[in-house]
Every structure is written in C-alpha cells, then in structure tokens.
C-alpha positions as CSV (number, residue, x, y, z in Angstrom):
1,M,18.4,-11.9,21.1
2,N,19.3,-8.5,19.6
3,L,18.0,-8.1,16.1
4,A,19.6,-5.7,13.7
5,P,17.1,-3.1,12.3
6,P,15.7,-3.8,8.9
7,Q,17.8,-2.4,6.0
8,Y,16.3,-0.1,3.5
9,T,17.4,2.5,1.0
10,I,16.2,6.1,1.3
11,P,14.9,7.0,-2.2
12,D,16.7,9.4,-4.4
13,L,13.6,11.4,-5.2
14,T,13.2,15.2,-5.7
15,L,9.8,16.1,-4.3
16,P,7.7,18.4,-6.5
17,E,7.7,22.1,-5.8
18,G,5.0,23.5,-3.5
19,D,2.5,21.2,-1.8
20,L,3.0,17.4,-1.9
21,W,0.4,14.9,-2.9
22,V,0.5,11.4,-1.6
23,F,-1.4,8.5,-3.2
24,G,-2.7,5.8,-0.9
25,Y,-4.1,2.5,-2.2
26,G,-3.6,0.3,0.9
27,S,-3.3,1.2,4.6
28,V,-2.5,4.8,3.8
29,M,-6.2,5.2,2.7
30,W,-7.6,4.3,6.1
31,R,-4.7,5.1,8.4
32,P,-2.6,7.8,6.8
33,G,-0.7,8.7,10.0
34,F,-0.1,12.3,8.8
35,A,-2.0,15.6,8.8
36,H,-3.2,16.7,5.4
37,A,-4.9,19.8,3.9
38,E,-7.1,17.9,1.4
39,R,-8.3,14.3,0.7
40,R,-9.6,13.3,-2.7
41,T,-10.2,10.2,-4.7
42,G,-7.7,9.6,-7.4
43,R,-6.6,7.1,-10.0
44,V,-3.2,6.0,-11.3
45,Y,-2.8,4.3,-14.7
46,G,-0.3,1.6,-15.5
47,Y,-0.6,-0.1,-12.1
48,H,-3.3,-2.0,-10.2
49,R,-3.8,-2.8,-6.5
50,A,-2.8,-6.4,-5.6
51,L,-2.1,-8.4,-2.5
52,C,1.4,-9.1,-3.9
53,V,4.0,-8.2,-1.3
54,W,5.2,-10.6,1.5
55,S,5.2,-8.7,4.8
56,W,8.2,-9.4,6.9
57,V,7.7,-6.7,9.5
58,H,4.3,-4.9,9.7
59,R,1.9,-7.9,9.1
60,G,4.2,-10.9,9.3
61,T,7.8,-12.0,10.0
62,R,10.5,-13.6,7.8
63,A,9.7,-17.0,9.4
64,R,5.9,-16.5,8.8
65,P,5.3,-13.7,6.3
66,G,2.0,-12.0,5.8
67,L,0.7,-10.4,2.6
68,V,0.1,-6.7,2.0
69,L,-1.1,-4.6,-0.9
70,G,1.2,-3.2,-3.5
71,L,0.9,-1.4,-6.8
72,D,1.7,-4.0,-9.5
73,V,2.2,-3.5,-13.2
74,G,-0.9,-3.2,-15.5
75,G,-4.3,-1.7,-15.4
76,S,-5.3,1.2,-13.1
77,C,-5.9,1.8,-9.4
78,Q,-8.4,4.0,-7.6
79,G,-7.3,5.2,-4.2
80,I,-7.0,8.4,-2.1
81,A,-4.8,11.4,-2.9
82,F,-3.8,13.5,0.1
83,R,-2.5,17.0,-0.3
84,I,0.2,18.0,2.2
85,A,1.1,21.6,2.9
86,A,4.5,22.5,1.5
87,A,5.9,23.3,4.9
88,D,5.1,19.8,6.1
89,K,6.0,17.8,3.0
90,H,9.6,16.7,3.9
91,A,8.5,15.5,7.4
92,V,5.6,13.6,5.8
93,A,7.8,12.1,3.2
94,D,10.3,11.0,5.8
95,Y,7.5,9.5,7.9
96,L,6.3,7.5,4.8
97,Y,9.8,6.3,3.9
98,R,10.3,4.9,7.4
99,R,6.8,3.3,7.4
100,E,6.8,1.9,3.8
101,L,10.4,1.2,3.2
102,V,11.1,-0.9,6.3
103,T,12.6,-3.2,3.8
104,D,13.1,-2.8,0.0
105,G,9.9,-4.6,-0.8
106,Y,8.5,-1.3,-2.1
107,Q,9.9,1.4,-4.3
108,A,9.1,5.0,-3.7
109,T,8.0,6.7,-6.9
110,L,6.3,9.8,-8.2
111,Q,3.2,9.0,-10.2
112,R,0.6,11.0,-12.2
113,V,-2.7,10.8,-10.2
114,Y,-5.9,11.9,-11.8
115,L,-8.1,13.5,-9.2
116,G,-11.7,12.4,-9.1
117,G,-10.6,9.2,-10.8
118,A,-10.9,10.0,-14.5
119,A,-8.1,10.6,-17.0
120,N,-9.7,13.8,-18.2
121,R,-9.7,15.3,-14.7
122,A,-7.1,17.5,-13.0
123,A,-3.8,15.6,-12.6
124,V,-1.1,15.9,-9.9
125,T,2.2,14.3,-9.3
126,A,2.1,12.2,-6.1
127,L,4.4,10.2,-4.0
128,T,3.4,6.6,-3.8
129,F,5.0,3.2,-3.2
130,R,4.9,0.4,-5.8
131,A,5.8,-3.3,-5.4
132,N,9.5,-4.0,-6.0
133,R,9.2,-6.9,-8.5
134,G,13.0,-7.5,-8.2
135,H,12.9,-8.1,-4.4
136,P,12.3,-11.4,-2.6
137,Q,9.2,-9.9,-1.0
138,Y,7.4,-9.8,-4.3
139,A,4.8,-12.5,-4.1
140,G,3.1,-12.0,-7.5
141,K,-0.5,-13.2,-7.9
142,L,-1.2,-16.1,-5.5
143,D,-4.2,-18.4,-5.7
144,Y,-6.8,-17.1,-3.2
145,R,-6.5,-20.3,-1.0
146,Q,-2.8,-19.9,-0.6
147,A,-3.2,-16.1,0.0
148,A,-5.9,-16.7,2.6
149,D,-3.9,-19.4,4.4
150,T,-0.9,-17.0,4.5
151,V,-3.0,-14.1,5.8
152,R,-4.8,-16.2,8.4
153,R,-1.5,-17.2,10.1
154,A,0.5,-14.0,9.9
155,H,1.0,-11.3,12.6
156,G,3.6,-8.5,12.6
157,V,4.6,-5.4,14.6
158,S,1.5,-3.5,13.2
159,G,-0.9,-6.3,14.0
160,A,-2.7,-9.3,12.6
161,N,-2.7,-9.8,8.9
162,P,-6.5,-10.7,8.8
163,E,-7.3,-7.3,10.3
164,Y,-5.3,-5.6,7.5
165,V,-7.1,-7.5,4.8
166,A,-10.5,-6.9,6.4
167,S,-9.7,-3.1,6.7
168,A,-8.7,-3.0,3.1
169,V,-12.0,-4.6,2.0
170,Q,-14.0,-2.4,4.3
171,Q,-12.3,0.8,2.9
172,L,-12.8,-0.4,-0.7
173,Q,-16.5,-1.1,-0.1
174,A,-16.9,2.4,1.4
175,M,-15.5,3.8,-1.8
176,G,-17.7,1.6,-4.0
177,I,-14.8,-0.4,-5.3
178,A,-15.3,-4.1,-5.9
179,D,-12.0,-6.1,-5.8
180,G,-13.2,-9.6,-6.3
181,H,-9.9,-11.4,-5.6
182,L,-9.3,-9.5,-2.4
183,H,-12.9,-9.9,-1.2
184,K,-12.6,-13.7,-2.0
185,I,-9.4,-13.9,0.1
186,N,-11.0,-12.0,3.0
187,L,-14.1,-14.3,2.9
188,A,-11.9,-17.4,2.9
189,V,-9.9,-16.0,5.9
190,Q,-13.0,-15.2,7.8
191,A,-14.5,-18.6,7.1
192,G,-11.3,-20.5,8.0
193,E,-11.1,-22.1,4.6
194,T,-8.0,-24.0,3.7
C-alpha cells in the first residue's frame, strides 16, 4: 500500500538577523541532529513542557498514537538553547521544519529565551515548536495511567515511545530538573502498570 506523505505547512517565519538560536525542550535536547556553535541552558516563560502531543509518525501511528512533549500554555520551561552560525541557519531551520512539522501538531514560533535560565539574564530570540492546541494531535493533560498505557504500546518511525520518554527523563535528571508527572509516567511504563 502506497501512503501519501504527511501534510504540513512550512511556517511563515522571518528568522532573526545573524546567528540563529534554537530552543529544545524535548528530543532536540538530547538529539539535536544539527551542528551548533554554542549550547546553553535557557528558559522560556508563558509555556511549560508537557507530554501533550499525540505522535502519529515519530513515536506512534494514527492507528496507535504515541505521546511526545510539547510546549503548552502556562508556566515556564527550562531547556537547551543552541546557537547556530548565520551561514548554517537556513539549513538548520529547514531540517527542523521537516523533523518537527511532519504534521501540523506543532507550530513553529520565535520565543524569547533567557540564557542561564533566569529572567534577569541575557535573552535571545529562538526558534522553537509549541503544541498546536487547535490540531487533533493535541492531547492536553492526560492522567498518568492513560499516558503510560499509551506510551507503552506505541512505536513509530523514530522508535519506541517508551525509549523517548525514558530519554526525556534521563536528560531532565542530568539537568537537575524534576518533572514529577513525566517521571511518574516513565515509572509506570517501566513497571508495566495499567
């Protein structure tokens, strides 16, 4: 059976002048997939990290969706800011559009990122991807049992959903970030809880 490629919209964004910063809060943190000149911790305000996007391609399918991280409205999110040399920024942005916008479950956006994590630190404008609340892939906040059951069963073109969640937890722990809900989901997946 020949499947049509997933449909997505290339964002109408004007990238900032000079070098490009990219803010990663999910798999971009541990697997950026692009060369970068600098890597620093950073924080965005007005959004938080949440396992809130149904994955129809990378970590699941339409028939059996997985769950992946998205930036959702409210709070703040600490992640990794990567600086890309100006000469490479369009190639990196194109790579990220193909990777993150496989469907319209995310929206590409430019966000203010505070380097070092605090609002009184240097700030840069960074390309990042937030959950598209108006798309059917927006899952919202699920009970940890439902989320764990979904994750446990899902597999997509980029691998098994449990590996994704475990990698996210491992990365956050390495950064000293405690995400109780995500950790609880990961423990339930590992324990085989239903």
